[in-house]
C-alpha positions as CSV (number, residue, x, y, z in Angstrom):
1,M,-30.2,-34.9,-14.3
2,K,-28.6,-33.9,-10.9
3,K,-25.4,-35.7,-11.9
4,I,-25.3,-33.9,-15.3
5,K,-25.8,-30.5,-13.6
6,F,-23.1,-31.3,-11.1
7,L,-20.6,-32.3,-13.8
8,L,-21.5,-29.2,-15.8
9,L,-20.9,-27.0,-12.7
10,I,-17.5,-28.6,-12.2
11,L,-16.6,-28.1,-15.8
12,F,-17.7,-24.5,-15.7
13,S,-15.8,-23.9,-12.5
14,L,-12.6,-25.4,-13.9
15,T,-12.9,-23.5,-17.2
16,T,-13.4,-20.2,-15.3
17,L,-10.6,-20.9,-12.9
18,N,-8.3,-21.8,-15.7
19,S,-8.9,-18.4,-17.4
20,C,-7.1,-16.4,-14.7
21,M,-3.6,-16.5,-13.1
22,L,-4.7,-18.1,-9.8
23,G,-6.6,-20.7,-11.8
24,R,-3.6,-21.6,-13.9
25,F,-1.5,-21.8,-10.8
26,V,-4.0,-24.2,-9.0
27,V,-4.4,-26.4,-12.1
28,Y,-0.7,-26.5,-13.2
29,N,0.9,-26.0,-9.7
30,F,4.5,-25.8,-10.8
31,A,6.6,-25.5,-14.0
32,D,7.1,-28.9,-15.7
33,I,8.5,-30.3,-18.9
34,N,5.1,-30.4,-20.5
35,D,4.3,-26.7,-20.1
36,H,4.6,-26.0,-23.8
37,K,1.2,-27.8,-24.1
38,K,-0.5,-25.6,-21.5
39,F,-0.1,-22.0,-22.6
40,P,-1.0,-20.1,-25.8
41,S,2.0,-19.6,-28.0
42,R,3.3,-17.9,-31.2
43,S,4.9,-20.0,-33.9
44,I,8.5,-19.7,-35.1
45,D,9.0,-21.2,-38.5
46,K,12.2,-22.9,-39.7
47,G,13.6,-21.8,-43.0
48,A,13.9,-23.6,-46.3
49,T,17.4,-24.8,-45.6
50,K,18.4,-27.1,-42.8
51,F,21.8,-27.5,-41.1
52,Q,22.5,-30.8,-39.5
53,F,25.4,-31.7,-37.3
54,P,27.3,-34.7,-38.7
55,I,27.3,-37.7,-36.4
56,A,30.7,-39.3,-35.5
57,E,30.8,-43.0,-36.5
58,K,32.7,-43.7,-33.3
59,G,32.0,-40.8,-31.0
60,K,34.2,-39.8,-28.2
61,V,31.9,-41.0,-25.4
62,P,32.8,-41.1,-21.7
63,K,32.1,-44.4,-20.0
64,E,32.3,-42.8,-16.6
65,I,32.1,-39.4,-15.1
66,N,34.0,-38.2,-12.1
67,I,32.0,-36.0,-9.6
68,K,33.5,-35.0,-6.3
69,E,36.2,-37.7,-6.6
70,K,33.6,-40.4,-7.3
71,S,33.1,-42.3,-10.6
72,Y,29.7,-43.0,-12.0
73,P,28.7,-44.9,-15.2
74,F,27.9,-42.0,-17.6
75,D,24.6,-43.1,-19.2
76,Q,23.2,-44.3,-15.8
77,Y,24.2,-41.0,-14.1
78,L,22.3,-39.0,-16.7
79,K,19.2,-41.3,-16.5
80,D,19.2,-41.3,-12.7
81,N,19.3,-37.5,-12.6
82,K,16.1,-37.1,-14.7
83,T,17.7,-36.3,-18.0
84,V,15.6,-36.6,-21.2
85,A,18.2,-35.4,-23.8
86,F,21.9,-35.1,-23.7
87,L,24.1,-34.0,-26.6
88,I,27.9,-33.5,-26.8
89,I,29.1,-31.7,-29.9
90,Q,32.8,-31.2,-30.5
91,N,34.4,-29.7,-33.7
92,D,30.9,-29.4,-35.2
93,T,30.3,-33.2,-34.9
94,I,27.9,-35.0,-32.6
95,Q,30.0,-37.2,-30.4
96,Y,27.1,-38.3,-28.1
97,E,23.4,-38.0,-28.4
98,K,20.9,-39.9,-26.2
99,Y,17.3,-39.6,-25.1
100,W,15.3,-41.2,-22.3
101,D,11.7,-41.7,-21.2
102,K,10.2,-41.8,-24.7
103,Y,11.9,-38.6,-25.7
104,D,13.8,-38.4,-29.0
105,K,15.3,-35.8,-31.4
106,N,11.8,-34.7,-32.4
107,S,10.6,-34.0,-28.8
108,I,9.8,-30.5,-27.8
109,V,11.2,-29.3,-24.5
110,P,10.6,-25.9,-23.0
111,S,13.6,-23.7,-22.5
112,F,12.6,-22.2,-19.2
113,S,15.2,-19.5,-18.4
114,M,17.5,-20.5,-21.3
115,A,15.1,-18.1,-23.1
116,K,16.8,-15.2,-21.1
117,S,20.0,-15.8,-23.0
118,I,18.1,-15.9,-26.3
119,T,16.3,-12.7,-25.4
120,S,19.8,-11.1,-24.8
121,I,20.8,-12.2,-28.3
122,L,17.8,-10.4,-29.8
123,I,18.6,-7.3,-27.9
124,G,22.0,-7.4,-29.5
125,C,20.4,-7.9,-32.9
126,A,18.1,-4.9,-32.3
127,I,21.1,-2.7,-31.5
128,D,22.9,-4.0,-34.6
129,D,19.7,-3.1,-36.5
130,K,19.6,0.4,-34.9
131,L,16.2,-0.3,-33.4
132,I,17.7,0.2,-30.0
133,K,20.4,2.9,-29.7
134,S,22.5,1.6,-26.8
135,V,22.5,-0.5,-23.6
136,N,23.0,2.8,-21.8
137,E,19.5,4.1,-22.7
138,P,17.0,4.4,-19.9
139,I,14.3,1.8,-20.3
140,T,11.7,4.6,-20.0
141,N,12.6,5.6,-23.5
142,Y,10.6,2.5,-24.5
143,I,8.3,2.0,-21.4
144,P,7.5,5.6,-20.5
145,E,4.7,4.5,-18.2
146,L,7.3,3.4,-15.7
147,K,8.7,6.9,-15.2
148,E,6.2,7.5,-12.4
149,N,7.6,4.4,-10.7
150,G,11.1,5.8,-10.7
151,F,12.5,3.7,-13.6
152,D,14.1,6.6,-15.4
153,K,17.5,5.7,-14.0
154,V,17.2,2.0,-15.0
155,T,19.2,1.3,-18.2
156,I,18.9,-1.6,-20.6
157,E,22.3,-2.8,-19.3
158,N,20.9,-2.8,-15.8
159,L,18.3,-5.3,-16.9
160,L,20.8,-7.4,-18.8
161,Q,23.1,-7.5,-15.8
162,M,20.3,-8.0,-13.2
163,T,21.4,-4.8,-11.4
164,S,18.2,-2.8,-11.9
165,G,17.2,-2.7,-8.2
166,L,13.9,-4.3,-9.0
167,K,11.5,-5.3,-6.3
168,F,10.5,-8.8,-7.3
169,N,9.6,-12.1,-5.6
170,E,11.2,-14.9,-7.7
171,S,9.2,-17.7,-6.0
172,Y,7.2,-19.9,-8.3
173,Y,5.7,-21.7,-5.3
174,N,3.9,-18.6,-4.0
175,P,0.7,-18.0,-6.1
176,F,0.9,-14.3,-5.3
177,G,4.6,-14.0,-5.9
178,D,5.8,-12.0,-8.9
179,A,7.4,-14.9,-10.7
180,A,4.2,-17.0,-10.5
181,T,2.2,-14.0,-11.6
182,F,4.4,-13.5,-14.7
183,Y,4.5,-17.3,-15.4
184,Y,0.8,-18.0,-15.0
185,G,-0.7,-14.6,-15.5
186,T,-2.7,-13.5,-18.5
187,N,-1.7,-9.8,-18.7
188,L,2.0,-9.2,-18.5
189,R,1.8,-5.6,-19.7
190,K,-0.5,-4.8,-16.8
191,A,1.8,-6.6,-14.3
192,I,4.8,-4.7,-15.6
193,K,3.1,-1.3,-15.2
194,K,2.8,-2.1,-11.4
195,M,6.5,-2.9,-11.0
196,K,8.5,-1.0,-8.4
197,L,12.1,-0.6,-7.4
198,N,13.5,-1.8,-4.1
199,I,17.0,-0.1,-4.3
200,E,18.9,2.2,-6.6
201,P,20.1,0.8,-10.0
202,S,23.7,-0.4,-10.2
203,E,23.9,-1.1,-6.5
204,K,23.5,-4.9,-6.4
205,F,23.1,-8.1,-8.5
206,E,19.8,-9.8,-7.9
207,Y,18.6,-12.5,-10.3
208,F,15.0,-11.7,-11.1
209,S,13.0,-12.9,-14.0
210,G,11.2,-9.5,-14.1
211,N,14.4,-7.9,-15.5
212,T,14.2,-10.1,-18.6
213,Q,10.5,-9.6,-19.1
214,L,11.2,-5.8,-19.0
215,L,13.7,-6.5,-21.7
216,G,11.0,-8.2,-23.6
217,L,8.7,-5.2,-23.5
218,V,11.6,-2.9,-24.5
219,L,12.2,-5.2,-27.5
220,E,8.5,-5.3,-28.4
221,R,8.3,-1.5,-28.3
222,A,11.4,-1.2,-30.4
223,L,10.0,-3.6,-33.0
224,K,6.8,-1.6,-33.3
225,N,4.6,-3.6,-35.7
226,R,6.5,-6.9,-35.4
227,T,6.3,-9.6,-32.7
228,I,9.3,-10.8,-30.7
229,S,8.6,-14.3,-32.1
230,S,8.8,-13.1,-35.7
231,Y,12.0,-11.2,-34.9
232,L,13.5,-14.4,-33.5
233,E,12.4,-16.2,-36.6
234,E,14.0,-13.6,-38.9
235,K,17.3,-13.0,-37.0
236,I,18.0,-16.4,-35.4
237,W,15.8,-19.4,-36.3
238,Q,16.0,-19.2,-40.1
239,P,19.6,-17.9,-40.4
240,L,20.7,-20.7,-38.2
241,E,19.0,-23.2,-40.5
242,M,17.1,-24.9,-37.6
243,E,15.8,-28.4,-38.1
244,F,12.4,-27.8,-36.6
245,D,9.8,-25.1,-36.1
246,A,9.6,-23.7,-32.6
247,S,7.2,-21.6,-30.6
248,W,7.2,-19.0,-27.8
249,S,4.7,-19.1,-25.0
250,L,2.5,-16.0,-24.5
251,D,0.5,-14.6,-21.5
252,R,-2.7,-14.6,-23.6
253,K,-3.9,-15.8,-27.0
254,K,-5.2,-12.4,-28.3
255,N,-2.4,-9.8,-28.6
256,G,-0.3,-11.8,-26.3
257,L,3.2,-10.8,-25.1
258,E,6.0,-13.4,-25.3
259,K,7.2,-14.6,-21.9
260,T,10.8,-13.6,-22.6
261,F,12.1,-14.7,-19.2
262,C,11.2,-18.2,-20.1
263,C,9.2,-20.4,-22.5
264,I,10.8,-20.9,-25.9
265,N,9.7,-24.4,-27.0
266,A,12.2,-26.3,-29.2
267,R,14.3,-29.4,-29.7
268,A,17.7,-30.4,-28.4
269,R,19.6,-30.1,-31.7
270,D,18.2,-26.6,-32.3
271,Y,19.2,-25.4,-28.9
272,A,22.7,-26.7,-29.7
273,K,22.8,-24.3,-32.6
274,I,22.4,-21.4,-30.3
275,G,25.5,-22.7,-28.5
276,R,27.3,-23.0,-31.9
277,L,26.4,-19.4,-32.8
278,Y,28.1,-18.1,-29.7
279,L,31.0,-20.6,-29.9
280,N,31.7,-18.9,-33.3
281,K,31.5,-15.4,-31.8
282,G,28.1,-14.6,-33.3
283,K,28.9,-15.9,-36.8
284,W,27.1,-18.7,-38.6
285,N,28.9,-20.2,-41.6
286,N,30.8,-17.0,-42.3
287,K,27.8,-14.7,-41.8
288,Q,27.7,-12.4,-38.8
289,I,24.3,-13.0,-37.1
290,V,25.0,-10.9,-34.0
291,S,28.0,-8.7,-33.5
292,E,31.2,-10.2,-32.2
293,N,31.3,-7.3,-29.7
294,W,27.9,-8.3,-28.3
295,V,29.0,-11.9,-27.8
296,A,32.2,-10.8,-26.1
297,K,30.3,-8.6,-23.7
298,S,28.0,-11.5,-22.9
299,T,30.7,-14.0,-22.2
300,K,33.5,-12.0,-20.6
301,V,33.8,-11.3,-16.9
302,D,33.0,-7.7,-16.0
303,T,32.4,-6.7,-12.4
304,T,32.0,-3.0,-12.9
305,R,28.8,-1.3,-11.8
306,K,28.0,-4.1,-9.3
307,S,27.7,-6.8,-11.9
308,V,29.0,-10.2,-10.8
309,R,31.8,-12.5,-12.2
310,Y,29.5,-15.4,-12.9
311,Y,26.7,-13.6,-14.8
312,Q,26.9,-11.4,-17.9
313,Y,24.2,-10.1,-20.2
314,Q,21.8,-13.0,-19.3
315,W,24.5,-15.8,-19.6
316,W,26.1,-17.7,-16.8
317,L,29.9,-18.0,-16.5
318,P,30.5,-21.1,-14.4
319,T,34.3,-20.7,-14.3
320,P,36.6,-17.8,-15.0
321,T,38.3,-19.8,-17.8
322,G,36.0,-18.7,-20.7
323,D,33.2,-21.2,-20.7
324,F,29.6,-20.1,-20.5
325,M,26.1,-21.3,-20.5
326,A,22.3,-20.7,-20.7
327,K,20.3,-22.5,-18.0
328,G,16.7,-23.1,-17.1
329,I,15.0,-23.9,-13.8
330,L,14.4,-27.7,-14.5
331,G,18.0,-28.3,-15.5
332,Q,17.9,-27.2,-19.1
333,Y,21.4,-26.1,-20.3
334,I,23.3,-25.0,-23.3
335,Y,27.0,-25.2,-22.3
336,V,29.8,-23.8,-24.4
337,N,33.5,-24.4,-24.0
338,P,35.4,-22.4,-26.6
339,E,38.8,-23.8,-25.6
340,K,37.6,-27.3,-26.4
341,N,35.3,-26.3,-29.3
342,L,32.6,-28.0,-27.4
343,V,28.8,-27.5,-27.1
344,I,26.7,-29.6,-24.6
345,V,22.9,-29.6,-24.3
346,R,21.2,-31.1,-21.4
347,L,17.4,-31.2,-21.0
348,G,15.6,-32.8,-18.2
349,K,12.4,-33.2,-16.2
350,S,14.3,-31.7,-13.2
351,K,17.9,-31.1,-12.2
352,G,17.9,-34.4,-10.3
353,N,20.6,-34.5,-7.6
354,S,23.4,-33.3,-9.9
355,N,25.5,-30.2,-9.9
356,W,25.5,-29.8,-13.7
357,W,28.1,-27.0,-13.7
358,E,30.5,-29.6,-12.3
359,V,29.4,-32.2,-14.8
360,F,30.0,-29.9,-17.8
361,T,33.4,-28.7,-16.5
362,S,34.4,-32.3,-15.9
363,L,33.4,-33.2,-19.4
364,G,35.3,-30.2,-20.7
365,Q,38.5,-31.5,-19.1
366,A,37.8,-35.0,-20.5
367,Y,37.5,-33.7,-24.0
């Protein structure tokens, strides 16, 4: 009887602990590739039609890759650096597709911060749909409760460019840091209401996930009676004829808010379609999904108003030559090289010891 009571006490303690932010942090400790199984989520359904990339009979596959003047066997390099999925698509054809550690084309992998780039696409769609007037609007037009915290000078573009002046601790290791609170917490709206500014907007670029979560709340308020997930389904997932359903992790099950700074859960081939959309300047099979102007702003260097050369509208620009990418904390990437008509998707358990920017630009030169 004592053993049963003891086991019940442990079970109760873990259940109670797991219901709060600190409990989630203690139980899960740090973001990993299985996080799509841990949090409540909202489904994103694929449409009735399905687009599939053709697969080359004899794909153009590199045998070796050159990194810092050293050559490595390509497949082994990917495996050694904790990769679970790697796709190379050129001219709309899969040249290379390989999976490791029991992963395959059906395996779900969390996007982590690649979701920031997808959130940016949805902001562009909302402007196209006239749900949001302009990137120059103050965010307090949508989140008026932040006026008392001085956010009336912060614009939507400040959030997109990470120049809001936000006070934010980006550490996932500190259980009391802002990023950990946002990731493991169960009430994002409450956490957002407490946000403060550290400096004036448009003074400095600082990469903070809080900016993208604020974009998420702006988007939710603009959508009114629709969820962010349903908008993604309507504007992106079904028009792009995704192969699989997806989901977006929430802070809580009931009336949850999408964690827009992270946490879309999908498959490698469908992530590649996001790259194809932007490769084609926002167009999908002759239909404009998001305006060409929005894609251009997101992928062209602009250093005005303290923005930086290598980051635009939630997309990374690794070189000034026109390539761009979405990226996540564990080495999840959608890389696009318009000059070579090339899309690369890399998903992994971690970044490994690789500089993936260098890997992608090296592959771009090879193709």
